[in-house]
C-alpha positions in Angstrom: 129.1 106.0 58.3 126.9 102.9 58.4 124.6 104.4 55.7 127.6 105.3 53.6 129.2 101.9 54.0 126.0 100.1 52.9 125.6 102.5 49.9 129.2 101.9 49.0 128.8 98.1 49.1 125.6 98.2 47.1 126.9 100.5 44.4 130.2 98.5 44.2 128.4 95.3 43.4 126.1 96.9 40.9 129.0 98.6 39.2 131.0 95.3 39.1 128.3 93.5 37.2 127.4 96.4 34.9 131.0 96.5 33.8 131.2 92.7 33.4 128.0 92.0 31.5 125.0 93.6 29.8 122.8 90.6 30.6 119.7 91.4 32.7 120.4 88.9 35.5 123.7 88.0 37.3 124.5 85.1 39.6 127.5 85.4 41.8 129.0 82.1 42.9 130.4 81.9 46.5 130.1 79.4 49.3 130.1 82.3 51.7 127.0 84.3 50.7 124.5 82.3 52.8 126.1 83.0 56.2 126.0 86.8 55.4 122.3 86.8 54.9 121.8 89.6 57.4 124.5 91.8 55.9 123.1 91.4 52.4 119.7 92.3 53.7 121.1 95.5 55.0 123.0 96.4 51.9 120.1 95.9 49.5 117.3 96.7 52.0 115.5 93.5 51.0 116.0 89.8 51.5 118.6 88.3 49.1 117.9 85.5 46.8 120.3 82.7 47.6 120.5 79.3 46.0 122.6 76.6 47.7 123.6 73.4 46.1 123.9 70.4 48.4 124.8 66.7 47.9 125.0 63.5 50.0 127.9 64.4 52.3 129.3 60.8 52.0 129.3 61.1 48.2 131.1 64.5 48.4 133.9 62.9 50.4 134.0 60.0 48.0 134.3 62.4 45.1 137.2 64.2 46.8 138.9 60.9 47.5 138.6 59.8 43.9 140.2 63.0 42.7 143.0 62.4 45.2 143.6 58.9 43.8 143.4 60.0 40.2 146.6 62.1 40.5 149.3 60.0 42.3 152.0 61.8 40.2 151.2 65.2 41.5 151.8 67.0 44.8 148.8 66.5 47.1 148.8 68.9 50.0 146.4 66.9 52.1 148.9 64.0 52.4 152.0 64.4 54.7 153.9 61.3 55.6 156.2 63.1 58.0 153.4 64.0 60.5 151.1 61.2 59.5 148.3 63.4 58.3 146.1 62.5 55.4 147.8 59.1 55.0 144.7 57.0 55.0 141.2 57.3 53.4 139.6 57.8 56.9 142.1 60.5 57.8 141.5 62.4 54.6 137.8 62.2 55.0 138.0 63.6 58.5 140.4 66.3 57.3 138.0 67.4 54.5 135.2 67.7 57.1 137.3 69.9 59.3 139.1 72.1 56.7 138.1 74.3 53.7 136.4 74.0 51.4 134.1 71.2 52.8 134.5 71.9 56.5 134.0 75.6 56.1 130.9 75.1 54.0 129.5 72.7 56.7 130.1 75.3 59.4 128.3 77.9 57.4 125.4 75.6 56.8 125.1 74.8 60.5 125.1 78.5 61.2 122.5 79.2 58.5 120.2 76.6 60.1 120.7 77.9 63.6 119.9 81.4 62.6 116.8 80.3 60.7 118.0 81.5 57.3 117.5 78.1 55.8 113.8 78.9 55.6 114.6 81.7 53.1 117.3 80.0 51.1 116.5 77.7 48.2 118.4 74.5 48.7 118.8 72.3 45.6 119.9 68.7 46.0 122.4 67.3 43.5 120.3 64.2 43.3 117.1 66.1 42.4 118.9 68.3 39.8 120.5 65.4 38.0 117.5 63.0 38.1 114.8 65.7 37.5 116.6 68.7 35.9 113.5 70.2 34.3 111.4 70.1 37.4 114.2 71.3 39.6 115.0 74.3 37.4 111.4 75.2 37.3 111.6 75.6 41.1 114.7 77.7 40.7 113.2 80.1 38.2 110.0 80.4 40.4 112.2 81.2 43.4 114.1 83.9 41.5 111.0 85.3 39.8 112.6 85.4 36.3 111.5 84.0 33.0 112.4 80.4 32.3 115.0 79.3 29.8 114.8 76.2 27.7 117.8 74.1 28.5 119.4 71.2 26.6 120.4 68.8 29.3 122.3 66.6 26.9 124.6 69.5 25.9 126.1 71.5 28.8 129.2 73.4 27.7 131.8 74.3 30.3 131.9 78.1 30.0 133.8 78.9 33.2 137.3 77.6 33.8 138.3 77.3 37.5 141.9 77.4 38.7 141.9 74.0 40.3 145.6 74.3 41.2 144.6 76.6 43.9 143.0 73.6 45.7 145.7 71.2 44.8 143.1 68.9 43.1 143.3 68.9 39.3 139.9 68.4 37.6 137.9 69.4 40.7 135.6 71.7 38.7 135.4 69.8 35.4 131.8 69.3 34.4 130.1 66.6 32.4 128.3 67.6 29.1 125.2 65.6 30.0 123.0 66.0 33.1 122.5 62.6 34.6 122.4 61.0 38.1 125.5 59.1 39.1 125.2 56.1 41.3 126.5 56.4 44.9 129.7 54.5 45.5 130.7 56.1 48.8 130.8 52.9 50.8 133.3 51.2 48.4 135.4 54.3 48.1 135.4 55.5 51.8 135.0 52.3 53.7 132.8 51.5 56.7 134.8 53.5 59.2 134.6 56.8 57.3 130.9 56.3 56.5 130.1 55.6 60.1 132.0 58.7 61.2 130.1 60.9 58.8 126.7 59.5 59.7 127.4 59.8 63.4 128.9 63.3 63.6 126.9 65.0 60.9 123.4 63.7 61.5 122.1 67.2 61.4 123.1 67.5 57.7 121.3 64.3 56.9 118.1 65.5 58.7 118.2 69.0 57.2 118.5 67.8 53.6 116.6 64.5 53.7 119.5 61.9 53.3 119.3 58.5 54.8 122.0 56.8 56.8 122.9 53.1 56.1 123.8 50.4 58.6 127.6 49.9 58.7 
């Protein structure tokens, strides 16, 4: 049954992409693939190629907070005045760290590091991709072992449309047409208490991906 299940899973994924596209390579986006490294290894009988995008955790929370503030006229599930949840910037930051999608992604990254899979996954920092896109993509193509494509970093069309209503955050997956590094503004957006909380409780993330804490 184990052999049959693994064959079923492999054939199912292969059939899915063959019916979807005739392109020679397919990338499947999911925050959950990395933590199932061992299962994917069994299914395909070889180590999977997994690329994981990361960003300064403080700036991720600042981005979530800015999206929250941009839509005061819409229902915002994270905010509940009756039970006093999500009613302050600090509370919302802590809630993001402890609930999906951010909290779940952090749990998975912690598990990936603990299991040693981080040595086999290609982590790409947002800051590196946006400040040195050509060099960073060169590393990605080398990791995948596929021919390189010549990209236009000043013209990036949004091909995929996400259903952001599912997250209650309109515009969450909107992309910019030009690849460029945005300046950090997490301190002014989150405030000292939230930044202090993140740096104190998620030091492992800063160490793993090379981010520096600031005195607050």
